[in-house]
C-alpha positions, 0 to 999 in steps of 0.5 A: 471496485475503486473510486477511479474505476467506478467513475471511469465506467460512468464517464464511458457513457458521456454524450458531452463533456459535462460529466467530467467537468462537473466532477472536476469542479466538485473536486476543486471546491471540496470541503472536509465533509466531502461536499461543496456549494452548488454555486461554487461548483457551478462557477468552476464549471462555467470557468472551464468552458470560458477558459477554452473559449479564451484560448481559441478552442471550442467549448462544446460541440455545436448544438450543446448548451455550453457551446455558447457559454459566454451568452449564458447567465449563472442561473442557466449554467447552474440549471444545466449542470444540475439537469444534465450530468448530475442525474448520471451520478445519483448513486454516488453524489447527493444533490441537496437543493435546500442547503445548496450543496453537493455531497459525495455519498458515504460509500464514496466518501469513505474511500476518498483521500488525497491519492484517490482524488488524484486518480479521479482527476486523472480519469476525468481528464483522460475522458475529456481528452478523448472527447475533445479529440473525437469531436474536434481533432485538436489536442494541441498543447502550447507553451502558454497552456503550461503556465497554468495547467490544471493537475491531472491534465491529459496529453499524449506523447505526440502532443508534447513532441509537436510542441518540443519538435523532438521524437515522441519516443523521448522522455525529456523535451526541452522547450523555450524557457522550460523542459517537459518530462514524460515519465512512465512508472511501470517499473522495469530495469530502470524504474522511475518511481516516487521517493516519498509517500506523498508523491512530491519527490520523483526519481527519474533516470537520465536519458542514455543509450542501451548496450547489447548486454542490457546495461545503459551508458549516460552522456550527462552533457547531452542536450536533454540531460543538461536541460534538466540539470541546468533548469534550477540555476537558470530558473526555468521550470520542469513540467512533469507528466506521468503515466502508470504504464506504456500505452496510456496518456500522460497526466500533469503532475505539476512543476518540479525542480531538479535537486540533484543527480544520484546513482543507484546501486548499479551505478545508473544515474537518475535525477531527484526532482522535487515538486514545487508549489505554485499559485493556483496549483492544486495541493495534494495533501496527506492526511492531516497531521496530528500530534504523534504518539510514541510506539510504546504509548500505542502498545499500552493503548492497545493493551488497555483497549483489549483489557477493557473488553474483558480479555486478559492478554498480557502486555508482553503478548501485545508487545510481541504481536506488535513487533511481529507485525512490524517485522512482517505483515503475516503472523500466525496465532496458534493455540487451542480452540476458544483462547481468543485468537480471532478476538484479539485480531479484531480488538487489535484492529479496532484499537487503532481505528480499523473496523469491519464497518469502515472496511479496514478489518475483515474476517475470512473463514477458511473452508476445508475444501479450499485447494487453490488460490481461487477461493481466496483471490478470485476466479473467472466465471463462465462468462469470462468475468473476474469474480474477486475473492475476499482477499482481493477485495481487501487488497483493492480497498487497501491500495485505494487508501494507503494512509491507513492500516488494513487487517485481515484475520484468516480464521482457522487457516489450517482447516485446509492445507495452507500451501494449496491456497496461500502459496501464491500470496506468500510468494508475493509477500516475499517479493517485497522490496524497498524503493526509496520510501515505498515498499513494492512487490511483484504483481499478483497474477489474477489475469485481470488484463493489462489495465488492472494489476494488483500488488501487495499493499504496504498497509495490509496485515494478515493474521492467521489463526490456527487450531492444532487438533485432529481436524486440521493440517500441519504446516510445512517449513515454507510457511513457518519460515515466512511468519512469526508463529505466536502460541496462545495458551495462557489465559486468565478466565477470572477477569471480567470487563470493567463497564466503566473502563471504556477506552476510545480507539485511536485513528492510527496511520499506517506508519506505526505498522509499516515495515522499515526494513525488508532486507538486512541491507536496509538496516545495517548502517549504524547497527553493525555491532548490534546485528553481529551480536544477534546473528552470533546467537543464531549461529550458535543455535544453527550449530545445535539444530543442524544435525537434524537438518533444521538449521535456518537460512537468510530469511529467518536471519533477517526477520530475527534481526528486524524484530530485535532491532525494532525492540531495541529502538523502542525498548518494549521488551527486555532484550532476553525476553525478545530473543526468547520470543524469537526462539519460540516463534522462529526456531522451535516450530521447525523442530519435529520428528522421531529421530534419535538425534532429535533428543540430543538436539532438544537437550542441547537447546535446553542447556542453551536456553536454561538461564536466559530464555525461560519460555523456550526452555519450558517448551523444549522440556515439553517437547523432549518429554513427549519424544521420550514418552511417545517416540515423536514430538513437535512444537504443536500440542 
């Protein structure tokens, strides 16, 4: 359960406004340790009710202590806050009376970041809106409110329509010396979205008229569109409120400036709106910036960390694994039992700060009786309640903490047929696309209801380990096409850990692992000559393997190019070595059978690889020998 969902449940038991106001006051004063002075929180708590009184609104319902806030002493305010709402938070907030501090408990603090704080504020304001509307039937929004509106403040479309005098179905509401934008971020054909990871730049489509064929026409001179366009030069603010889906309240995002108007690939026009900081406005920060390491330095660190633990994986192996994860967040490690496949998954994660203890590394052991996705993602019990599977729990955690990478080791993933339990998840991975600076996917269909949708997080990386023996199942081409399959066979049994060579882990952010490209069009500009040269290699290989029907398609082409382009950018591997790894991982696992034409294919591929790609040549020699001796061959031992 996310932080926002946890507090949403608690706020649902409210008798007064105190619970929500106390949490907002704590967030307003939160320090780096996840705590705040009780006196500071009490001061903010009191200020909330005094501000309502100043604006002519009743602070609380009659009979409640804070209904007469202006008559209460500071000590009485503090006493009320500690006695009334705080006991309801005893499992999530610690009260240290001796030190005079409030702290979020470790289980909450571990999930707190700028994004979860943002969601928590919105949940608190949602419940405040509902509470005051239920008791006072008055949620009027005024122009004066907008001048110092707190972040996350909740309004309905009807509230804004009453202020602007426009239809509440409209998204753009010009007002005196300003304009309000109501933005829904639920996708669709004209998807308003954030264009940067820190949610400071918003893409918002111009108002237009839908045509019978589903297209949209725009009148840039329309009053609403002109109000936004002219706001910058005329010096008045754009107040932005957002919601995730229709039917929800809108929440204040801050004051924005219209930078420009752009058009998407279909010619549809949108505003680029940039968040404007202002005195007194909450600042939402990404993780504190540190001096960034280069990618080659990170890879060397990972190799040193793993080696210090007594495992002798080569530096090229670590570079290959890193490039494969960067290319696509699903990698298969294959090899005989006991070669360290599961161990290297864990050590890779630990080297960059992801551990089982902090919840950012998870081992999921596949069972032979898994026959559909419910074993991995979850199911509904007899009471109709959704019971989350192990992967769903990781997805929820990763979505709550998007700045850091999360790793899953799907151990012995072919003990059951992968297509039975993993195909839905593979399809979601394939649905990813770049929207601005974000990677988005289709929702994962878990039948959670309209208010809960899960997506493939852009900070989740799945590594499957595979033993190929008589107890396991082989892979279909559908699975092999969607992963880099790395064979792990050569190990050095003689190396011992150096007890004095202790390497401290790094705390890396997700930017080091996140894919920069999802489709080939994402990386073409400036790389045309390089990509054409690499695609010609694939075309030559396709000509060789096509007689047996093993030729590759666009998906393999794209990922082949991404891998080589990343390597070209960072100079991790010699180019021929990188191509050799890609032939081993994207081409050779497809080749299997007993057809006589396969012998010719293997021989031609050996000629192709002999001078430049020794790993692939050696593997092809093994496969050809096996075909000639057994009458059948495959990539797997």
